[in-house]
Each structure stands twice: as C-alpha cells, then as structure tokens.
C-alpha positions as CSV (number, residue, x, y, z in Angstrom):
1,M,-44.2,-47.4,16.5
2,Y,-45.8,-47.2,13.3
3,R,-48.3,-43.7,14.3
4,I,-44.8,-42.0,15.5
5,S,-43.0,-43.8,11.4
6,I,-45.8,-42.4,10.4
7,L,-45.4,-38.4,12.1
8,I,-42.1,-38.5,10.7
9,L,-43.0,-39.1,7.6
10,S,-45.1,-36.9,7.5
11,L,-43.6,-34.0,8.4
12,M,-40.5,-34.8,7.1
13,M,-42.9,-34.2,3.6
14,L,-43.8,-31.4,5.1
15,F,-40.9,-29.3,5.5
16,S,-39.2,-30.6,2.2
17,S,-42.5,-28.5,0.7
18,P,-42.3,-26.3,-1.8
19,A,-45.0,-24.2,-0.2
20,W,-42.2,-24.0,2.9
21,T,-39.3,-23.5,0.8
22,Q,-38.5,-19.9,-0.5
23,N,-38.0,-19.7,-3.5
24,E,-35.1,-17.0,-5.4
25,E,-37.5,-15.6,-7.2
26,E,-39.9,-14.8,-3.4
27,N,-36.2,-13.2,-2.8
28,L,-35.3,-10.9,-5.0
29,D,-37.5,-8.1,-3.0
30,V,-35.9,-8.6,-0.7
31,P,-33.6,-6.5,0.4
32,A,-30.5,-7.2,1.3
33,A,-29.0,-6.6,5.2
34,P,-26.2,-3.4,5.0
35,S,-23.4,-4.3,5.6
36,P,-22.3,-4.0,9.4
37,C,-19.1,-1.6,8.5
38,S,-21.1,0.1,6.4
39,G,-21.2,4.1,8.0
40,A,-19.0,7.0,6.5
41,K,-16.4,6.6,9.7
42,Y,-15.8,3.3,8.0
43,H,-14.7,5.1,4.4
44,Q,-12.7,7.7,6.0
45,F,-10.0,6.6,4.1
46,D,-11.7,5.0,0.7
47,F,-10.0,8.1,-1.3
48,W,-6.8,6.0,-1.1
49,L,-9.1,3.2,-2.2
50,G,-7.5,2.0,-5.8
51,D,-4.2,0.8,-7.8
52,W,-1.6,3.0,-8.4
53,T,2.3,4.5,-9.3
54,V,3.9,6.4,-6.1
55,T,6.9,8.8,-7.1
56,A,9.2,10.5,-4.1
57,N,11.7,13.2,-5.1
58,E,10.0,12.9,-8.7
59,Q,11.2,9.7,-9.1
60,L,9.8,5.8,-8.9
61,A,8.7,4.5,-5.8
62,G,6.9,1.7,-7.1
63,T,3.4,0.5,-6.6
64,N,0.7,0.4,-5.3
65,R,-2.9,-1.8,-4.7
66,V,-5.2,-0.8,-2.2
67,Q,-8.6,-2.3,-2.0
68,S,-11.6,-3.1,0.3
69,I,-12.0,-5.7,1.3
70,Q,-14.1,-8.0,4.2
71,D,-17.5,-6.7,2.8
72,G,-16.2,-3.1,2.8
73,C,-15.1,-3.6,6.6
74,A,-10.6,-3.0,6.0
75,L,-8.6,-2.5,3.8
76,Q,-6.1,-4.1,2.5
77,E,-2.7,-2.7,0.4
78,N,0.4,-4.4,-1.4
79,W,3.1,-2.6,-1.7
80,Q,6.5,-3.4,-4.1
81,G,9.6,-1.1,-4.2
82,A,10.9,-0.4,-7.7
83,G,13.1,-1.7,-8.5
84,P,16.3,-4.4,-8.2
85,G,15.8,-5.8,-4.2
86,G,12.8,-3.5,-3.5
87,V,11.0,-3.9,-0.9
88,S,7.2,-5.3,-0.9
89,G,4.9,-5.3,1.7
90,S,1.6,-4.9,2.8
91,S,-1.0,-3.8,5.5
92,F,-4.6,-4.2,6.7
93,N,-6.3,-0.6,7.8
94,V,-9.5,-1.2,9.5
95,Y,-11.6,1.7,11.6
96,D,-12.0,-0.3,14.8
97,R,-15.5,1.5,16.1
98,V,-14.8,0.8,19.8
99,T,-11.7,3.3,20.2
100,D,-13.2,5.3,17.7
101,Q,-9.7,5.4,15.6
102,W,-7.7,3.5,12.1
103,H,-5.5,1.1,12.7
104,Q,-3.1,-0.2,10.5
105,T,-0.9,-3.3,10.4
106,W,2.3,-2.9,8.4
107,V,4.9,-6.1,7.6
108,D,6.9,-6.3,4.7
109,S,9.8,-8.1,3.2
110,S,12.7,-6.6,5.6
111,G,10.7,-7.9,8.7
112,T,9.3,-4.7,9.2
113,L,6.7,-3.8,11.7
114,L,5.0,-1.0,12.0
115,Q,1.0,-0.5,14.2
116,L,-0.1,3.4,13.2
117,D,-3.6,4.5,14.9
118,G,-5.1,7.6,14.9
119,G,-8.0,9.2,12.2
120,L,-9.1,11.9,10.2
121,V,-7.5,15.4,11.3
122,A,-8.6,18.3,8.9
123,G,-9.3,16.1,5.9
124,N,-6.0,14.3,6.2
125,M,-5.9,10.4,7.9
126,V,-2.9,11.2,10.5
127,L,-1.9,7.1,12.2
128,Q,1.3,7.0,14.3
129,G,2.6,4.5,16.8
130,D,6.2,3.6,18.4
131,R,8.3,0.9,17.8
132,P,12.0,0.6,19.4
133,A,14.6,2.3,17.3
134,A,16.6,0.9,14.4
135,D,19.9,1.7,16.8
136,G,17.9,0.2,20.0
137,S,18.1,3.4,21.7
138,G,14.8,2.9,23.0
139,N,11.5,4.4,20.8
140,S,10.2,6.0,18.6
141,T,7.1,7.1,17.0
142,H,6.4,6.5,13.7
143,R,3.5,9.4,12.0
144,I,2.0,9.0,8.5
145,T,-0.1,11.8,7.2
146,W,-2.0,10.2,3.6
147,T,-3.4,13.7,2.0
148,P,-6.1,13.9,-0.9
149,N,-5.7,15.6,-3.3
150,P,-8.0,17.7,-5.1
151,D,-7.0,15.5,-8.7
152,G,-7.5,12.8,-7.0
153,S,-3.7,11.8,-6.3
154,V,-2.5,11.3,-2.4
155,R,0.2,12.4,-1.0
156,Q,1.2,10.2,1.6
157,L,4.1,11.3,4.4
158,W,6.4,9.2,6.7
159,E,8.5,10.8,9.7
160,A,9.8,9.8,12.4
161,S,10.9,11.0,16.2
162,T,12.5,10.1,18.8
163,D,11.7,12.9,21.1
164,G,7.3,13.8,20.2
165,E,9.4,17.1,18.6
166,T,12.1,16.6,15.9
167,W,10.4,14.4,12.9
168,T,12.9,13.3,10.8
169,V,11.0,12.6,7.0
170,L,11.3,8.9,6.2
171,F,8.8,9.3,2.9
172,D,7.9,11.6,0.6
173,G,5.4,10.2,-1.7
174,L,3.0,11.0,-4.4
175,Y,0.5,8.1,-5.7
176,Q,-1.0,9.1,-8.7
177,T,-3.7,6.3,-10.1
178,T,-2.4,4.1,-12.0
179,P,-3.5,4.4,-15.9
180,S,-4.9,1.7,-17.1
181,E,-4.2,-0.9,-20.3
182,N,-6.8,0.5,-22.1
183,E,-6.6,4.1,-21.5
184,S,-2.4,3.6,-22.4
185,E,-3.5,2.3,-26.0
C-alpha cells in the first residue's frame, strides 16, 4: 500500500511539473488551426456583410446589420423596418457543404418563416424556396437575389410566383453602407 501511495504521488508530481506543461510563450509559435469554414465557398456571401441603410423607391425602408458568426461559418442578419410598426426580423445564412448550396432561414415579427436554398449565379446570390401562399391557395415560390454593385452597395430583389413563370416583386431594395458616427462629423 505504501508503494502504491508513493507511486501515485510521484506520478502526480511528474505530470504537474512545468517540464510537462506548455506555457503561453511556447504556444506563440504554433499556428492556429484553420476554421473548418475557411474555404472560398463559405465566403461567397461576404459582400453582404456590414451595417446598411436600405431604401426602396428612394424611401427609407429600414436598417440591416449582417455579421459573420460562428468562426466564419454563418452570417446573421438583423433587420429593422422603418417607421412605426416596422417589421423586424433575423436570418441565419450558411453554406452547406453536404448539399453544396447556401441556406437561409428567415423569421420576423409578423410570424413569417421563410426557408431558401441556392447559390451564386453569375456573381449574384440567388436563394429560393416554397411556402404556403398567404391566401391559402397552395404554395408560392419566393426568390431573393442579392447583387453586389461596383460602388459597394447591394441590391436585394425579392420576388414571388405561384406558377414559376410569372413573378411579382415583393421588395426591391438598395443596401448602402451606414456611415459611422466619425464619418458624419
């Protein structure tokens, strides 16, 4: 029993010794492991990142903050519609390597749930999905296209169709970078 106690005590001292532990200085030379989402496809939608003022028909439609989350694996959108009673909403956007598509789940303060899938088409992010029509007459397909403009703004065109051929514009907005407080002084 005495030998076992000595052996356990010796092992405890050995493993708690500074020789067996790495200190912070030793870790400085070790490169951090790359994010599992560091590939180019995970960053195809990065043009939408930022703090935005959104206009439609040259009128303020709302503000939007789109930020990278989960170590670059997803984008989170936080929308606030303009004026009293403006709808607020959030979306999560993620590239799914299994389906090789982007996915968006949108929920808002009016109770809307919208789930879209798709990807880059000619430099534009195009996502679409089906949901029950508002009038209960079957399903409607929603298609949203985000187009990055040369000046850094982004156009968002949201359309819906009940037949897949005729599309109705639900929203056509221009996202422009919100000036920071320092820029406005």
